[in-house]
C-alpha positions, -999 to 999 in steps of 0.1 A, spaced: -662 133 -886 -651 158 -911 -615 158 -924 -598 169 -892 -568 183 -910 -589 203 -934 -609 217 -905 -578 226 -885 -562 242 -916 -593 264 -920 -592 275 -884 -555 284 -886 -561 304 -918 -589 324 -903 -568 330 -872 -539 341 -893 -562 366 -911 -572 381 -878 -536 384 -868 -526 401 -900 -556 425 -899 -547 435 -863 -510 440 -872 -521 462 -901 -545 482 -878 -576 472 -898 -587 457 -865 -580 477 -833 -588 471 -796 -622 488 -799 -633 469 -830 -620 436 -815 -643 441 -785 -672 450 -808 -667 419 -829 -666 398 -797 -699 412 -785 -715 405 -819 -702 370 -817 -715 363 -782 -748 382 -785 -759 371 -820 -737 348 -841 -731 321 -815 -768 319 -803 -780 318 -840 -755 291 -848 -765 270 -818 -802 273 -826 -796 263 -862 -779 231 -850 -812 221 -834 -827 214 -868 -803 185 -873 -821 153 -881 -833 136 -849 -817 103 -840 -816 81 -809 -778 79 -811 -775 117 -810 -800 119 -782 -780 94 -762 -750 114 -770 -765 145 -755 -772 126 -723 -737 112 -722 -722 147 -727 -743 161 -699 -733 133 -675 -696 135 -684 -694 173 -681 -712 172 -648 -688 146 -634 -659 166 -648 -669 198 -630 -677 181 -597 -645 162 -596 -621 189 -608 -636 216 -586 -632 193 -555 -597 182 -564 -584 216 -572 -597 232 -541 -581 205 -520 -547 209 -538 -547 247 -536 -553 247 -498 -520 228 -494 -499 251 -516 -480 283 -507 -496 303 -536 -513 336 -525 -550 334 -519 -558 356 -550 -536 336 -574 -549 303 -559 -584 313 -567 -575 323 -602 -556 290 -607 -586 269 -596 -610 288 -619 -587 289 -650 -578 252 -646 -614 240 -643 -632 264 -666 -621 263 -702 -631 284 -732 -661 261 -741 -683 288 -756 -663 314 -775 -637 288 -788 -652 254 -781 -684 258 -800 -669 270 -833 -642 243 -832 -667 215 -826 -688 229 -854 -658 229 -877 -648 194 -868 -681 177 -866 -708 199 -881 -742 207 -866 -745 175 -846 -711 182 -830 -722 218 -822 -754 205 -806 -733 182 -783 -709 210 -775 -739 233 -767 -750 208 -740 -715 208 -725 -715 246 -725 -748 246 -706 -731 227 -678 -701 251 -680 -724 281 -674 -743 264 -646 -711 256 -627 -692 288 -635 -720 312 -626 -724 293 -593 -691 278 -581 -668 298 -605 -681 332 -595 -680 322 -558 -644 311 -561 -632 343 -578 -653 368 -559 -661 350 -526 -697 362 -532 -729 344 -538 -739 340 -574 -768 358 -590 -791 333 -607 -802 359 -632 -766 359 -647 -771 323 -656 -804 325 -674 -798 359 -691 -767 346 -708 -776 345 -746 -754 315 -753 -769 295 -724 -805 305 -734 -799 295 -770 -783 262 -759 -814 252 -739 -837 263 -767 -817 242 -792 -819 211 -771 -857 215 -767 -861 221 -805 -840 191 -813 -860 168 -790 -894 178 -802 -905 162 -836 -915 195 -852 -890 213 -874 -892 250 -884 -899 260 -920 -869 260 -944 -869 298 -949 -865 304 -912 -837 278 -909 -819 293 -939 -821 328 -923 -808 316 -890 -780 297 -908 -771 328 -927 -761 345 -894 -748 314 -877 -724 306 -906 -702 336 -895 -693 319 -863 -662 300 -873 -644 327 -893 -654 355 -870 -643 338 -838 -610 326 -852 -603 361 -865 -608 376 -830 -585 349 -816 -559 358 -841 -562 395 -832 -558 386 -795 -525 368 -803 -509 400 -814 -509 412 -778 -486 384 -767 -451 396 -755 -429 366 -761 -400 381 -741 -421 379 -709 -443 350 -719 -425 320 -704 -413 335 -671 -444 328 -650 -441 293 -637 -476 292 -621 -492 301 -655 -472 273 -671 -486 248 -645 -521 260 -653 -516 254 -690 -500 220 -683 -530 209 -662 -556 225 -685 -543 213 -718 -525 180 -711 -533 164 -678 -571 170 -676 -579 160 -712 -555 130 -709 -574 118 -678 -607 124 -696 -594 105 -727 -586 74 -705 -619 77 -687 -640 78 -719 -619 51 -736 -624 28 -706 -662 36 -704 -664 29 -742 -653 -7 -736 -683 -12 -713 -710 11 -727 -712 18 -764 -704 54 -772 -701 70 -807 -669 84 -820 -684 119 -822 -697 119 -787 -665 106 -772 -645 131 -792 -666 161 -782 -664 152 -745 -626 149 -747 -619 179 -769 -642 202 -749 -619 195 -719 -588 201 -740 -595 238 -746 -576 267 -732 -586 287 -701 -619 306 -705 -617 344 -711 -646 349 -687 -621 342 -659 -601 373 -667 -633 394 -669 -644 384 -634 -608 386 -620 -606 421 -633 -639 431 -619 -631 416 -584 -594 428 -585 -584 392 -580 -549 390 -596 -562 401 -630 -527 403 -647 -519 368 -636 -553 356 -649 -546 373 -683 -512 356 -686 -527 322 -680 -554 328 -706 -529 338 -733 -503 312 -724 -529 284 -725 -543 297 -758 -508 297 -775 -500 261 -762 -534 249 -774 -520 253 -810 -498 223 -802 -519 202 -778 -554 203 -793 -543 188 -827 -527 160 -807 -560 152 -789 -579 155 -822 -556 129 -837 -560 106 -807 -598 108 -808 -597 101 -846 -573 72 -840 -589 54 -811 -626 60 -814 
């Protein structure tokens, strides 16, 4: 593991830069959306594919399998539990659907991938990419159905650039052949923009937070509590217990836990807006969970570093 404090410091600095640029109108709403599209359509896929050229090892291959199993179990269990719980609450149907989706589906792509890359390097990014594959499978099936009530379109799953690049990266890692250095260097050139660009966009988004109205939504607070504290704590205990029975590397254990400790996924807001499913409530939960993540994520990073 890289120096966790150095990595977190770099993330905060890049985020602060985005915040300052937005406040000084160097970045505006339109350019923020453009940067986001560049990140999702090009930079993230290039970075993920670049991670496939990491030296093959049986330990990392076993880690990929462990992440796939853990993330599958996570989505199956949390989706089932949250649907049962929400049926017994008095929350409106629209808000209940948003709560289920935002609690279960975190920001594994836009935020999770660059953070894992920053903390663990290319091998950590490759593990995170596998987790993100499972995110996309479950979100574009169950997640879309929960928010819209409609059947999912399988094309939306396979045409997603991040998902496609994740699958390609896993295949390229498994096969013994490695691409020539000049190709790898070119891919890395684009992929290296991932961390600063994603954090600058996050910093820009933070400028939209109205602190006066921020803490008045109790339901959004509950979402943040479950998403950032309860769920990753349960995952931590689960992985720690499994680690006493089955050997698991520090990096693999940390990626599994930290990918569940991320804030609510922005994709939830986009779908809620499209389906007119309590979009303002969805937006509040995303922003609130992102702000609280500044406190909770470093705690779980420390716990992973301390106990694994």
